[in-house]
C-alpha positions in Angstrom: -2.6 -5.0 -12.3 -1.7 -2.8 -9.3 -3.4 -3.5 -6.0 -6.4 -1.3 -5.2 -5.6 1.5 -2.8 -7.2 1.2 0.6 -10.1 3.6 1.2 -11.3 5.5 4.3 -14.9 5.0 5.4 -15.2 8.7 5.9 -13.1 11.6 4.6 -13.0 13.0 8.1 -12.1 9.7 9.9 -8.6 9.6 11.3 -6.3 6.8 10.0 -6.1 3.6 12.0 -2.5 4.2 12.8 -0.5 7.4 12.9 3.0 8.0 14.2 4.1 11.6 14.7 7.8 12.5 15.1 8.5 9.3 17.0 11.8 8.9 18.7 13.3 6.0 20.7 16.7 6.3 22.2 18.1 3.6 24.5 20.6 4.6 27.2 20.9 6.3 30.5 21.4 9.7 28.8 18.5 9.3 26.4 17.0 12.8 27.1 20.4 14.4 26.5 20.9 12.4 23.3 17.5 13.5 22.1 18.4 17.1 22.5 21.7 16.6 20.8 20.0 14.9 17.9 17.4 17.6 17.5 19.6 20.7 18.1 23.0 19.5 16.7 21.8 17.0 14.1 23.9 14.2 15.6 23.4 10.8 14.0 23.3 7.3 15.3 27.1 6.8 15.3 27.9 10.2 17.0 25.3 9.7 19.7 26.7 6.2 20.5 30.3 7.4 20.7 29.6 10.7 22.6 26.7 9.7 25.0 26.7 5.9 24.8 23.1 6.0 23.6 21.6 3.8 20.8 19.1 5.3 18.4 16.3 2.8 17.7 13.8 5.2 16.0 14.6 8.7 14.8 11.8 11.2 14.1 9.5 8.7 12.4 6.3 10.1 10.9 3.8 8.1 8.9 0.2 7.0 8.8 -1.5 3.7 7.7 -4.9 3.8 5.9 -7.9 1.7 6.6 -7.5 -1.8 5.1 -3.9 -1.1 4.0 -0.9 -3.4 4.2 2.0 -1.1 5.2 5.4 -2.8 5.0 8.3 -1.5 7.0 11.6 -2.9 5.8 15.3 -2.5 6.4 18.5 -4.2 7.3 19.0 -5.8 10.7 19.4 -3.1 13.2 17.6 -0.5 11.1 14.8 0.0 13.8 11.9 -1.6 12.1 10.9 -4.0 14.9 11.5 -1.3 17.5 9.2 1.0 15.5 6.3 -1.5 15.2 6.4 -2.2 19.0 5.5 1.4 19.7 2.1 1.0 18.0 0.7 -1.2 20.8 3.1 0.4 23.3 5.2 -2.7 24.0 7.9 0.0 23.9 7.5 3.5 25.4 8.8 6.3 23.1 11.4 8.8 24.1 9.5 11.4 22.3 6.6 11.8 19.8 3.2 10.3 19.7 1.4 7.2 18.4 -2.3 7.6 17.6 -4.8 4.7 17.1 -7.8 6.1 15.3 -7.1 9.5 16.6 -6.6 8.3 20.2 -3.2 8.9 21.9 -1.9 5.4 22.8 0.6 7.0 25.2 -2.2 8.4 27.3 -4.0 5.1 27.9 -4.0 3.7 31.4 -3.1 0.1 32.2 -6.6 -1.2 31.8 -7.2 0.7 28.5 -3.9 -0.6 27.2 -4.7 -4.2 28.0 -8.0 -3.7 26.2 -6.2 -2.3 23.2 -3.8 -5.2 23.0 -6.4 -7.9 23.6 -9.2 -6.7 21.3 -8.2 -4.0 18.9 -4.5 -4.7 17.9 -3.1 -8.2 17.5 0.5 -9.0 17.0 2.0 -12.0 15.0 5.7 -12.7 15.7 8.3 -14.6 13.8 8.3 -17.2 16.6 4.7 -18.1 17.4 5.3 -19.2 21.0 2.4 -21.7 20.8 1.6 -23.4 24.1 2.9 -26.9 23.7 0.4 -28.5 26.2 -2.6 -27.1 24.3 -4.0 -28.4 21.1 -4.4 -26.2 18.0 -8.0 -25.3 18.8 -7.1 -24.1 22.3 -4.0 -22.2 21.1 -6.1 -20.3 18.6 -8.8 -19.6 21.2 -6.4 -18.5 23.9 -7.0 -14.8 23.6 -10.8 -15.4 23.8 -10.3 -17.5 26.9 -8.5 -14.6 28.5 -11.6 -12.5 27.7 -13.7 -15.2 29.5 -15.6 -16.1 26.3 -17.4 -19.4 26.9 -15.6 -22.5 25.8 -18.2 -23.5 23.1 -18.2 -20.0 21.6 -14.4 -19.7 21.4 -14.1 -23.2 19.9 -16.5 -22.1 17.1 -14.5 -19.0 16.5 -11.2 -20.9 16.5 -12.5 -23.4 14.0 -13.6 -20.6 11.7 -10.2 -19.0 11.9 -8.5 -22.4 11.2 -10.7 -22.8 8.2 -9.5 -19.4 6.9 -5.9 -20.4 7.1 -6.6 -23.9 5.6 -6.0 -25.9 8.8 -9.4 -27.4 9.2 -9.1 -30.9 10.6 -6.0 -30.1 12.7 -7.9 -28.7 15.7 -7.0 -31.6 18.0 -3.3 -31.8 17.1 -0.5 -30.4 19.2 2.2 -27.9 18.1 4.9 -30.5 18.0 3.0 -32.4 15.3 3.0 -29.4 13.0 5.5 -28.2 10.4 7.0 -24.7 10.6 4.6 -23.3 8.1 1.6 -24.8 9.9 2.7 -23.2 13.2 2.9 -19.8 11.5 -0.7 -20.4 10.2 -1.8 -21.3 13.7 -0.3 -18.0 14.9 -2.1 -16.1 12.2 -5.4 -17.9 13.1 -4.9 -17.0 16.7 -4.6 -13.3 15.8 -7.6 -13.5 13.5 -9.7 -15.2 16.1 -9.4 -12.1 18.3 -11.0 -10.1 15.4 -8.7 -7.1 15.8 -9.0 -3.9 13.9 -5.2 -3.9 13.2 -2.6 -6.6 12.7 1.0 -6.1 13.5 3.2 -8.7 11.9 6.9 -8.8 12.8 8.8 -10.9 10.2 6.2 -13.8 10.5 7.5 -15.7 7.4 11.2 -15.0 7.5 12.3 -18.3 9.1 10.5 -20.5 6.5 11.7 -22.2 3.4 11.2 -20.1 0.2 8.4 -22.2 -1.2 6.4 -22.3 2.1 7.1 -18.7 2.5 5.6 -17.8 -0.8 2.6 -20.0 -0.2 1.9 -18.2 3.1 2.3 -14.8 1.4 -0.3 -15.9 -1.2 -2.6 -17.0 1.6 -2.1 -13.8 3.6 -2.9 -11.7 0.5 -6.1 -13.7 0.0 -7.1 -13.2 3.6 -6.2 -9.5 3.4 -8.4 -9.0 0.4 -11.3 -10.8 2.0 -11.0 -9.3 5.6 -9.6 -5.8 4.8 -7.6 -5.9 8.0 -5.3 -2.9 8.4 -1.8 -4.4 8.7 1.7 -3.3 9.5 4.1 -5.9 8.2 7.8 -6.0 9.1 10.3 -7.6 6.8 13.9 -7.5 5.8 13.0 -8.9 2.4 12.3 -6.3 -0.3 10.7 -8.9 -2.6 8.2 -9.7 0.2 7.6 -6.0 0.9 6.9 -5.3 -2.8 4.7 -8.3 -3.2 2.5 -7.6 -0.1 2.5 -3.9 0.5 0.2 -1.1 -0.6 3.0 1.2 0.7 6.5 0.5 1.8 8.7 2.4 4.3 12.4 1.7 4.1 14.4 2.4 7.3 18.1 3.2 7.8 19.7 3.9 11.2 16.2 4.4 12.8 15.0 6.9 10.2 12.5 6.4 7.4 14.5 6.8 4.3 11.5 6.7 1.9 7.8 5.9 2.0 5.9 5.2 -1.2 4.0 2.6 -3.3 6.1 -0.3 -4.6 6.2 1.4 -8.0 7.3 4.7 -6.4 10.1 3.0 -4.5 11.4 1.1 -7.5 11.2 3.8 -10.1 11.9 6.9 -8.0 14.4 6.0 -5.2 15.0 9.1 -3.1 18.7 8.5 -2.5 21.6 6.2 -3.2 20.7 4.0 -0.2 17.2 3.3 -1.5 18.6 2.9 -5.1 21.0 0.2 -3.9 18.1 -1.6 -2.2 16.0 -1.8 -5.3 18.8 -2.3 -7.8 18.2 -6.0 -8.3 14.4 -5.9 -8.4 12.6 -6.8 -11.6 10.3 -4.0 -12.8 8.1 -6.3 -15.0 5.3 -6.7 -12.5 5.8 -3.4 -10.7 5.8 -0.7 -13.3 2.7 0.1 -15.3 1.8 1.5 -18.7 0.8 4.9 -17.3 4.3 5.4 -15.9 6.2 4.8 -19.2 3.8 6.0 -21.8 4.2 9.1 -23.9 1.1 11.3 -23.9 -0.9 10.9 -27.2 -0.9 14.6 -27.9 3.0 14.7 -27.8 3.1 11.6 -30.1 0.8 13.3 -32.6 2.6 16.6 -32.4 5.9 15.0 -33.2 4.4 13.2 -36.1 6.0 9.9 -35.0 4.1 7.6 -37.2 0.8 5.9 -38.0 -0.8 3.9 -35.2 -3.2 1.9 -37.5 -3.2 -1.7 -36.3 -1.2 -1.0 -33.1 -2.0 -3.1 -30.1 -4.2 -1.5 -27.4 -3.9 -1.8 -23.6 -5.3 0.0 -20.5 -3.1 2.3 -18.4 -2.9 -0.2 -15.5 -1.2 -3.1 -17.2 2.3 -3.9 -16.2 5.5 -4.1 -18.2 5.3 -7.9 -18.5 2.0 -7.6 -20.4 3.4 -4.8 -22.6 6.4 -7.0 -23.5 4.0 -9.7 -24.7 2.2 -7.2 -26.9 5.5 -5.8 -28.3 6.7 -9.2 -29.3 4.0 -9.5 -32.0 4.4 -6.2 -33.7 6.9 -3.4 -34.7 4.3 -0.8 -33.7 4.1 0.9 -30.3 1.2 0.1 -28.0 -1.6 2.5 -27.7 -2.9 3.1 -24.1 -6.6 3.7 -23.9 -8.9 4.8 -21.0 -12.7 4.9 -21.4 -12.3 4.1 -25.1 -10.0 7.1 -25.8 -6.3 7.0 -26.6 -4.3 8.7 -23.9 -0.8 7.6 -24.6 1.7 5.5 -26.5 4.4 3.1 -25.2 7.3 2.7 -27.6 9.7 -0.2 -27.5 12.4 2.2 -26.4 10.2 3.4 -23.5 9.4 -0.2 -22.6 13.1 -1.1 -22.5 13.9 1.9 -20.4 11.1 1.0 -18.0 12.5 -2.5 -17.6 15.8 -0.9 -16.8 14.2 1.4 -14.3 15.1 4.5 -16.3 13.1 7.2 -18.0 13.6 8.2 -21.7 15.7 11.1 -20.5 18.0 9.0 -18.4 21.5 8.3 -19.7 22.3 4.9 -21.1 
């Protein structure tokens, strides 16, 4: 079944994170390059050759809902890590705004910015930079120590965080005694111990072996479900983005090529670049019955046959489930909601869905 969409606590509440027309251009002539990009429509290659400026982020606009996992992905150099570092102002934008719960991050003074980074937004990097001379407990509680939380209190918080990432019993060990996956979990526990409202995660699992990586993805999904932390997750791996994200943003040359749910991205790529990205992705766990079904009224109007004895499924089951039903019968599957038939999935529609095509698409 598809993951539940995040919900706002109030219809009027601003989203936790919002970026508006954000630009980052590196180089001595950045202001001139910005004008050229806006007024002449020059792209990344032209700005580099003409003005020796590098476009990191180009006119990025998006928002992240409360409790959402928002994945930003792209090839190396696409701008995804540059973009996420604007959220907590590790990088200053050339133009545009970043809002945290409606508050302009660019307008914060130094003290307010330190407070934002230490208490409200936590960041998890690919390389954890654990302090080698401190044990696991003290590494996890380090942010609390900087806030001058008493030692006993921060030890209790650290131990709870370690329990959440399944490292209970490792409190007194040191980083050089841990595996790579364990170090990543210590880094995640350190971020959770600070109890931030938002997590920024910059390719935290990319250096790990595939099996350990998947285990940490499972653990992160479980924690996300329990804690409902708003998360921006950077990755270059589309499988990881699809597995974790409520929404995915695909970047190319500093621009957001497409933003959508995993199903949107896979079934309705906006352009050839996105289509190439998703070409090898299996649709079995991503596309749902409501996407490939024919409305029941159309089925009946066409007189396409008797549905007596046909299997029944809800609209939010995936193609994998529909394949299992189709294996046991020659009849189509009836899609029901609230006890009422609303659509039909034929075997032809099922096969087209697996291909990522609609019924109208050419073979």
